[in-house]
C-alpha positions as CSV (number, residue, x, y, z in Angstrom):
1,M,0.3,-0.1,0.0
2,S,3.2,2.7,0.8
3,E,4.0,2.0,-2.9
4,L,0.7,2.9,-4.5
5,T,0.6,6.0,-2.1
6,E,3.3,7.0,-3.1
7,R,2.7,6.5,-6.8
8,I,-0.5,8.7,-6.4
9,L,1.1,11.4,-4.7
10,L,3.8,11.3,-7.6
11,Y,1.0,11.4,-10.0
12,I,-0.5,14.3,-8.8
13,E,3.1,15.9,-8.7
14,Q,3.5,16.0,-12.4
15,H,-0.1,15.8,-13.6
16,G,-2.3,18.0,-11.2
17,D,-5.7,17.1,-10.7
18,V,-6.9,13.4,-11.6
19,D,-10.1,11.2,-11.0
20,T,-9.3,7.9,-9.1
21,L,-11.5,6.3,-12.1
22,D,-8.9,7.5,-14.7
23,L,-5.5,6.3,-12.3
24,V,-7.1,2.8,-13.1
25,P,-5.8,2.0,-16.7
26,I,-2.6,4.1,-15.8
27,F,-1.4,1.9,-12.7
28,G,-3.4,-1.2,-13.8
29,E,-4.9,-1.4,-10.0
30,D,-8.3,-2.1,-9.1
31,H,-10.5,1.1,-8.2
32,Q,-11.1,0.1,-4.9
33,K,-7.7,-0.5,-3.9
34,I,-6.6,2.6,-5.7
35,I,-9.6,4.5,-3.3
36,G,-7.8,2.6,-0.3
37,G,-4.5,4.0,-1.3
38,V,-6.2,7.3,-1.0
39,K,-7.8,6.8,2.8
40,S,-4.4,5.7,3.6
41,I,-3.2,9.5,2.5
42,E,-5.9,11.2,4.5
43,S,-5.4,9.1,7.8
44,T,-1.4,10.1,7.6
45,S,-2.2,14.1,7.3
46,A,-5.8,15.4,6.0
47,E,-3.5,18.5,4.4
48,L,-1.8,16.5,1.8
49,I,-4.4,16.1,-0.7
50,N,-8.0,17.5,-1.5
51,T,-10.5,14.8,-2.6
52,T,-13.8,15.9,-4.2
53,P,-16.5,13.4,-4.9
54,A,-17.4,13.0,-8.2
55,T,-19.8,10.3,-10.3
56,R,-19.1,9.0,-13.7
57,K,-22.3,7.3,-15.4
58,T,-21.3,4.4,-18.1
59,W,-23.6,2.6,-20.1
60,E,-23.5,-1.3,-20.6
61,L,-24.7,-3.9,-22.9
62,T,-27.2,-6.5,-21.3
63,E,-26.8,-10.3,-21.9
64,E,-29.8,-9.4,-24.6
65,G,-27.7,-6.7,-26.1
66,R,-24.7,-8.9,-26.3
67,Q,-27.1,-11.0,-28.6
68,I,-28.0,-8.1,-30.6
69,L,-24.3,-7.0,-31.3
70,A,-23.7,-10.7,-32.1
71,N,-26.9,-11.7,-34.1
72,G,-28.9,-8.1,-35.3
73,S,-31.4,-6.7,-33.8
74,H,-35.0,-8.3,-33.3
75,E,-36.5,-6.6,-35.9
76,A,-33.3,-6.8,-38.6
77,T,-34.0,-10.6,-37.4
78,V,-37.6,-10.9,-38.6
79,F,-37.1,-8.6,-41.8
80,N,-34.4,-11.0,-43.1
81,A,-36.7,-14.0,-42.2
82,V,-39.7,-12.5,-44.4
83,P,-39.1,-13.9,-48.1
84,E,-40.1,-12.3,-51.6
85,A,-43.1,-14.3,-51.4
86,G,-43.9,-13.6,-48.0
87,I,-44.5,-15.7,-44.7
88,S,-47.4,-16.4,-42.5
89,Q,-47.4,-14.5,-39.0
90,A,-47.8,-17.9,-37.5
91,D,-44.5,-19.1,-39.1
92,L,-42.4,-16.2,-38.7
93,M,-43.3,-16.0,-35.0
94,K,-41.2,-19.3,-35.2
95,I,-37.9,-18.1,-35.8
96,S,-37.0,-16.6,-32.5
97,P,-37.9,-16.5,-28.8
98,N,-38.0,-12.4,-29.3
99,A,-39.9,-12.8,-32.9
100,K,-42.8,-10.9,-30.9
101,V,-41.1,-8.2,-30.0
102,G,-38.9,-7.7,-33.5
103,F,-42.2,-8.1,-35.4
104,S,-43.7,-4.8,-33.8
105,K,-40.6,-2.6,-33.9
106,A,-40.5,-4.0,-37.9
107,M,-44.2,-3.0,-38.3
108,S,-43.8,0.3,-36.5
109,N,-40.4,1.1,-38.4
110,G,-42.1,0.5,-41.8
111,W,-39.8,-2.2,-43.0
112,I,-42.9,-4.8,-43.4
113,L,-46.9,-4.9,-44.0
114,M,-49.3,-7.8,-43.6
115,D,-51.6,-8.4,-46.7
116,K,-55.1,-9.5,-46.2
117,S,-55.8,-10.0,-50.1
118,G,-55.4,-13.6,-50.6
119,G,-57.8,-14.6,-47.4
120,A,-55.1,-15.3,-44.6
121,P,-52.6,-12.9,-43.6
122,V,-49.5,-13.0,-45.2
123,I,-46.3,-10.8,-43.8
124,K,-44.3,-9.3,-46.9
125,R,-41.2,-7.1,-47.3
126,K,-42.2,-3.5,-47.6
127,V,-38.7,-2.5,-48.2
128,A,-36.0,-3.8,-50.3
129,D,-33.3,-2.9,-47.7
130,I,-32.7,-1.9,-44.2
131,V,-30.4,-0.1,-42.1
132,D,-29.8,-2.2,-38.5
133,T,-29.1,1.0,-36.8
134,V,-29.7,-0.6,-33.5
135,K,-27.0,-3.0,-33.7
136,T,-24.9,0.0,-35.1
137,H,-25.5,2.0,-31.8
138,L,-24.6,-1.2,-29.8
139,E,-21.4,-1.0,-31.2
140,A,-20.7,2.4,-31.1
141,I,-21.4,1.7,-27.1
142,A,-19.4,-1.4,-26.4
143,S,-16.2,0.3,-28.2
144,G,-16.9,3.4,-25.6
145,K,-18.1,6.0,-28.0
146,S,-21.6,6.5,-25.9
147,D,-21.3,9.7,-26.6
148,V,-22.5,9.5,-30.6
149,V,-25.7,7.6,-29.7
150,P,-28.3,9.9,-28.8
151,D,-29.7,10.0,-25.0
152,N,-33.2,9.3,-25.8
153,V,-32.1,7.0,-27.8
154,K,-30.3,5.1,-25.2
155,N,-33.3,5.7,-22.5
156,E,-35.1,3.6,-25.2
157,Y,-32.6,1.0,-24.9
158,K,-32.6,1.0,-21.4
159,K,-36.6,0.6,-21.4
160,R,-35.9,-2.0,-23.9
161,K,-33.5,-4.1,-21.7
162,I,-30.5,-4.2,-23.9
163,L,-28.6,-1.7,-22.0
164,V,-28.1,-0.5,-18.5
165,E,-27.1,3.0,-16.8
166,S,-24.0,2.4,-14.2
167,V,-23.0,4.8,-11.9
168,T,-19.6,4.7,-10.3
169,K,-18.3,6.9,-7.7
170,S,-15.1,8.1,-7.4
171,F,-13.0,10.9,-6.1
172,V,-11.0,14.2,-7.8
173,L,-7.8,14.3,-6.5
174,S,-5.2,17.9,-6.3
175,K,-2.8,19.3,-4.0
176,G,-3.6,20.1,-0.4
177,P,-2.2,22.6,1.6
178,E,0.8,20.9,2.8
179,F,1.2,18.9,-0.4
180,S,4.3,16.1,-0.1
181,T,5.6,13.2,-2.5
182,S,6.5,11.5,0.9
183,L,4.2,10.5,4.2
184,K,5.7,11.6,7.2
185,K,4.3,9.3,10.1
186,L,2.0,11.6,12.3
187,E,2.8,11.3,16.3
188,T,-0.4,10.2,18.1
189,D,1.5,10.3,21.5
190,L,2.7,13.1,23.7
191,T,5.3,11.5,25.7
192,V,7.7,12.9,28.6
193,E,10.9,11.8,26.5
194,M,9.2,14.5,23.9
195,L,8.3,17.3,26.6
196,A,11.6,17.0,28.1
197,S,14.1,16.9,24.9
198,G,11.8,20.0,23.0
199,I,11.5,17.5,19.8
200,W,7.7,17.9,20.3
201,K,8.0,21.2,18.8
202,D,9.1,20.1,15.4
203,L,6.8,17.1,15.1
204,K,3.5,16.8,13.7
205,F,0.9,15.1,15.9
206,K,-2.3,13.0,14.5
207,P,-5.2,15.5,14.8
208,Y,-7.4,14.2,18.1
209,N,-11.5,13.2,16.5
210,F,-13.5,14.4,19.4
211,D,-16.1,12.9,17.9
212,A,-15.0,9.1,17.6
213,L,-17.3,6.8,20.1
214,G,-14.9,5.7,23.0
215,V,-14.6,1.8,23.7
216,P,-18.0,1.0,25.5
217,P,-17.2,-0.3,29.2
218,E,-18.0,-3.9,29.6
219,R,-20.8,-4.9,31.7
220,G,-22.9,-7.5,32.9
221,Q,-26.6,-8.0,31.3
222,L,-29.8,-9.1,33.5
223,H,-31.5,-11.2,30.9
224,P,-35.2,-9.9,30.5
225,L,-36.7,-13.1,32.7
226,M,-34.5,-11.6,35.7
227,K,-36.0,-8.6,35.5
228,V,-39.3,-9.5,35.8
229,R,-38.7,-11.7,38.1
230,S,-37.0,-9.0,40.5
231,E,-40.3,-6.9,39.8
232,F,-42.3,-10.3,40.8
233,R,-40.5,-10.2,44.0
234,Q,-40.8,-6.7,44.3
235,I,-44.6,-6.8,43.7
236,F,-45.1,-9.6,46.3
237,L,-43.2,-7.6,48.8
238,E,-45.3,-4.4,48.8
239,M,-48.4,-6.5,49.2
240,G,-46.8,-7.9,52.5
241,F,-45.7,-11.4,51.5
242,S,-42.6,-13.4,53.0
243,E,-40.3,-15.1,50.7
244,M,-40.1,-18.9,51.5
245,P,-37.5,-21.2,50.9
246,T,-37.4,-23.2,47.4
247,N,-33.8,-24.7,47.1
248,N,-35.0,-28.5,46.3
249,F,-35.2,-29.1,42.8
250,V,-35.4,-33.1,43.4
251,E,-38.5,-33.6,45.5
252,S,-40.1,-36.8,46.8
253,C,-43.9,-37.9,45.5
254,F,-44.9,-38.0,48.7
255,W,-44.4,-33.8,48.9
256,N,-45.3,-33.4,45.2
257,F,-48.2,-35.1,45.0
258,D,-49.3,-37.2,47.7
259,A,-49.3,-34.5,50.7
260,L,-51.3,-32.5,48.0
261,F,-54.2,-35.2,47.5
262,V,-52.9,-36.2,44.2
263,P,-54.3,-40.0,44.0
264,Q,-51.2,-42.5,42.8
265,Q,-53.1,-43.2,39.9
266,H,-53.2,-40.0,38.8
267,P,-52.0,-39.1,34.6
268,A,-49.5,-36.6,36.3
269,R,-47.4,-39.2,38.0
270,D,-47.0,-40.8,34.8
271,Q,-42.8,-40.7,33.0
272,Q,-45.0,-38.9,30.0
273,D,-45.5,-35.6,32.1
274,T,-42.8,-36.6,34.8
275,F,-39.0,-36.7,35.5
276,F,-38.2,-39.5,37.3
277,V,-34.8,-39.4,39.4
278,S,-32.6,-42.6,39.0
279,H,-30.4,-41.6,42.2
280,P,-31.4,-41.3,44.5
281,Q,-34.3,-43.2,43.5
282,L,-36.2,-43.1,46.9
283,S,-36.8,-41.0,49.8
284,N,-37.1,-41.9,53.5
285,K,-37.5,-38.4,55.3
286,F,-41.3,-38.3,56.3
287,P,-42.8,-37.0,59.5
288,V,-44.5,-40.3,60.5
289,A,-47.5,-38.7,61.8
290,L,-48.3,-36.9,58.6
291,L,-47.2,-40.3,56.6
292,D,-50.2,-42.4,58.4
293,A,-52.4,-39.0,57.9
294,V,-52.1,-38.4,54.4
295,K,-52.6,-42.2,54.1
296,K,-55.8,-42.4,55.8
297,S,-56.9,-39.2,53.8
298,H,-56.4,-40.7,50.4
299,E,-57.8,-44.4,51.4
300,S,-61.0,-43.2,53.7
301,G,-60.9,-39.3,53.7
302,T,-61.4,-36.9,56.1
303,D,-63.5,-33.9,57.2
304,G,-66.6,-35.5,55.6
305,S,-64.8,-36.9,52.4
306,I,-64.7,-40.2,51.5
307,G,-61.4,-40.4,50.0
308,Y,-60.4,-42.1,46.7
309,R,-60.8,-45.4,48.2
310,Y,-57.4,-47.5,47.0
311,D,-54.8,-48.9,48.9
312,W,-52.1,-46.4,49.6
313,K,-48.5,-47.6,48.9
314,L,-45.3,-46.1,50.5
315,E,-43.5,-47.1,47.7
316,E,-45.1,-44.6,45.0
317,A,-44.3,-41.9,47.8
318,Q,-41.0,-42.8,47.9
319,K,-40.0,-42.4,44.1
320,N,-38.0,-39.2,43.7
321,V,-38.4,-36.8,40.9
322,L,-37.8,-33.0,39.6
323,R,-40.5,-31.3,40.8
324,T,-43.4,-30.4,39.2
325,H,-44.2,-27.4,40.8
326,T,-43.4,-25.6,43.7
327,T,-46.5,-26.1,45.7
328,G,-45.0,-29.1,47.9
329,D,-43.0,-26.5,49.1
330,S,-46.0,-24.7,50.1
331,A,-47.3,-27.9,51.7
332,R,-44.6,-27.8,54.0
333,M,-44.7,-24.7,55.2
334,L,-47.9,-25.0,55.8
335,Y,-47.0,-28.4,58.1
336,K,-44.4,-26.1,59.7
337,I,-46.6,-23.2,60.7
338,A,-49.5,-25.7,61.5
339,H,-47.1,-27.4,64.5
340,Q,-45.1,-24.4,65.6
341,A,-45.3,-22.9,69.0
342,G,-47.9,-20.9,69.8
343,G,-50.4,-22.3,67.4
344,F,-51.6,-21.4,64.0
345,K,-51.0,-17.5,62.5
346,P,-52.2,-16.2,59.3
347,I,-49.7,-16.1,56.5
348,K,-49.1,-14.9,53.7
349,Y,-45.8,-16.5,51.6
350,F,-44.5,-16.5,47.7
351,S,-41.7,-18.3,46.4
352,I,-40.3,-17.9,42.5
353,D,-38.1,-21.0,41.6
354,K,-37.6,-23.4,38.6
355,V,-39.7,-26.5,38.0
356,F,-39.5,-29.4,35.2
357,R,-42.3,-31.5,33.3
358,N,-41.9,-33.1,30.7
359,E,-43.8,-31.2,28.1
360,T,-43.4,-31.3,24.3
361,L,-42.0,-27.9,23.2
362,D,-43.7,-25.6,21.4
363,A,-44.3,-21.1,21.3
364,T,-45.5,-21.5,25.1
365,H,-44.1,-24.4,26.6
366,L,-40.8,-25.6,27.8
367,A,-39.4,-28.6,29.7
368,E,-37.7,-26.0,32.3
369,F,-39.8,-22.7,33.6
370,H,-40.3,-20.9,36.6
371,Q,-43.7,-21.0,38.6
372,V,-44.2,-18.0,40.6
373,E,-45.8,-19.6,44.0
374,G,-48.1,-18.2,46.5
375,V,-50.5,-19.3,49.6
376,V,-52.4,-17.1,51.8
377,A,-53.8,-18.8,55.0
378,D,-56.2,-17.1,57.2
379,Y,-59.7,-17.4,58.7
380,G,-63.0,-16.8,56.4
381,I,-60.6,-15.7,53.2
382,T,-62.5,-17.3,50.0
383,L,-62.5,-17.4,45.9
384,G,-63.2,-13.4,45.9
385,D,-60.4,-12.6,47.8
386,L,-58.2,-15.1,45.4
387,I,-59.4,-13.0,42.6
388,G,-58.5,-9.7,44.1
389,T,-55.4,-10.5,44.7
390,F,-54.4,-11.1,40.9
391,N,-55.9,-8.2,39.7
392,A,-54.0,-6.0,42.1
393,F,-50.6,-8.1,41.3
394,F,-51.2,-8.0,37.6
395,N,-52.5,-4.4,37.7
396,K,-49.0,-3.4,39.6
397,L,-47.4,-5.2,36.6
398,G,-49.2,-3.1,33.8
399,I,-51.3,-6.2,32.7
400,T,-54.7,-5.2,33.0
401,E,-56.2,-7.8,30.3
402,L,-57.4,-11.0,32.6
403,E,-59.8,-13.8,32.4
404,Y,-60.6,-16.2,34.8
405,K,-61.9,-20.0,34.1
406,P,-63.3,-22.8,36.2
407,T,-61.0,-26.0,35.9
408,F,-60.6,-29.1,38.2
409,N,-57.3,-29.6,40.3
410,P,-56.6,-32.9,42.8
411,Y,-56.1,-30.6,45.7
412,T,-58.1,-27.6,45.3
413,E,-61.8,-26.8,45.1
414,P,-63.0,-24.4,43.8
415,S,-60.2,-24.2,41.3
416,M,-59.4,-21.9,38.2
417,E,-56.9,-21.0,35.3
418,I,-55.7,-16.9,34.9
419,F,-55.7,-16.1,31.3
420,C,-53.8,-13.0,30.1
421,F,-54.1,-11.4,26.4
422,H,-51.2,-11.8,24.4
423,P,-51.3,-9.3,21.8
424,G,-48.5,-10.9,19.5
425,L,-50.2,-13.8,19.6
426,Q,-53.6,-12.2,18.7
427,R,-55.1,-15.0,21.5
428,W,-55.6,-15.3,25.0
429,I,-53.0,-17.4,27.2
430,E,-52.8,-19.5,30.2
431,V,-50.4,-17.9,32.9
432,G,-51.2,-19.6,36.0
433,N,-53.5,-22.0,37.7
434,S,-55.2,-21.5,41.4
435,G,-57.9,-22.4,43.9
436,V,-58.8,-22.8,47.7
437,F,-57.1,-25.9,49.4
438,R,-59.1,-29.0,49.7
439,P,-59.9,-30.0,53.8
440,E,-58.6,-33.4,52.4
441,M,-54.9,-32.2,51.9
442,L,-55.0,-29.5,55.0
443,R,-56.3,-31.6,57.6
444,P,-53.4,-33.9,57.5
445,L,-50.7,-31.2,57.6
446,G,-52.4,-30.1,60.7
447,V,-53.8,-26.5,59.7
448,P,-57.2,-26.2,62.0
449,E,-61.0,-25.9,60.9
450,G,-62.3,-22.7,59.9
451,V,-59.0,-21.8,57.9
452,N,-59.0,-21.4,54.2
453,V,-56.0,-21.1,52.4
454,I,-55.7,-19.6,48.7
455,A,-52.8,-20.5,46.5
456,W,-51.6,-20.3,43.1
457,G,-49.0,-20.9,40.6
458,L,-48.0,-18.9,37.9
459,S,-46.0,-18.8,34.9
460,L,-42.9,-16.3,34.8
461,E,-42.1,-16.7,31.2
462,R,-45.7,-16.3,29.8
463,P,-46.0,-12.9,31.3
464,T,-42.2,-12.0,30.3
465,M,-43.6,-12.4,26.6
466,I,-46.2,-10.2,27.3
467,K,-44.3,-7.6,28.5
468,Y,-41.4,-7.6,26.0
469,G,-43.9,-8.6,23.2
470,L,-41.9,-12.0,22.1
471,N,-44.3,-14.7,20.3
472,N,-42.0,-17.3,21.1
473,I,-41.0,-19.0,24.7
474,R,-37.8,-20.1,22.8
475,D,-36.9,-16.4,21.8
476,L,-36.9,-15.9,25.3
477,I,-34.9,-19.1,27.5
478,G,-32.9,-21.5,25.9
479,P,-30.1,-22.4,23.1
480,K,-31.9,-20.1,20.4
481,V,-31.9,-16.9,22.6
482,D,-30.2,-13.9,20.6
483,L,-27.8,-12.8,23.3
484,K,-28.1,-8.7,21.4
485,M,-31.6,-9.1,22.9
486,V,-30.3,-9.3,26.0
487,Q,-27.5,-7.0,26.0
488,E,-29.4,-4.2,24.6
489,G,-32.5,-4.5,26.4
490,P,-33.7,-1.5,28.5
491,L,-32.8,-1.1,32.0
492,C,-36.6,-0.2,33.1
493,R,-39.6,0.2,31.8
494,M,-41.6,2.9,31.9
495,N,-45.4,1.7,31.3
496,R,-46.6,1.0,34.6
């Protein structure tokens, strides 16, 4: 590159102003390489040369134009195919793929005519000889003499797609205020040695670009899911809830199902829905009194219930699974509070943690996701309190379009599903399940009569999709997540 820059400077010294396009045949170099040499000169010193942007228009033949250059125009081809005696129009159309265009042009030029005197139309010559002006024009353009062809004719050929206009950008180079045929490296740093010796007075320094962007500082980024998780947590704390521990991904079937009054033959306990753990395969850490109470509740019921009327098996309860929900932690907390010193006291707990289900992956389902668990225990609370809690919670989050639908859960009665409207998907999507815990679940845990417990399990991912306008859950979490989306995400949202 240094040799090319010196050649450019030497040429300007000897010949004056020059267009970079004119240097291409002189130097035998690609135009982009010459532009690179000019940029190199400018980066060394902006005062060495002056550059003025310029454009140059050229005309080039298309593939169809090159065929005309070799074989003649379409109209000339049609004329030459017409014999002295004439030819039918149908036969004439078969001589060339462009015969239709050639026929139209030959007719408008007055070269041929259509004779209908004999019945069937016959195409005959109207003149004895022709001059193929189109081919002549293209020959001139191909040889670099496009100026001899009128502009209106070139535009007509452009419409016929036998010519194309090419615009090339270049620079006109001229001497600058500090022109020199040699490049001197500009200093970029002012050192202590330069100041001490005084040589800085004779040196030239590269000008600082104060408009240049600095290197962005490295920083950590919060995933949108974690931002909404923090927002959920803050809302619960503002509403007077306390956070309960959920640091156990592996759970026994006893706490995950049996303590929640889920029968041992329930489909949710199949391998199609639940991930079972092979090591350790079984768990043995259960309160004996609770074990007997849960068994009795399943087999014969409690508090007026008849139960499920089957033989409850400890072997099924001992199996370990990747927890399918954090409701087992709610049951554990209720058992702990019911047996605390001083008797039962009203509580409000929440948790946000991972759960695992053997789901088929799609736009709204993952096999690993977060559950937002909530439980409120007090005397006399009802389903209306549950709905009011949801309305307050989602309004704080900025989501106002809610719907509730009755459903069935083994451990809640009544039960309901919560739906939010997703503007991107243009449909309602389920974001959680909820209800009032059944007496068959509460009495074995030791919760006294008269105490009602409302509970819910919400999705963290689906409300986040709504807040961030994502239509596919795999764009939010998983191996297909765009890290740029995470890095460029706003620190906060101002839509509440």
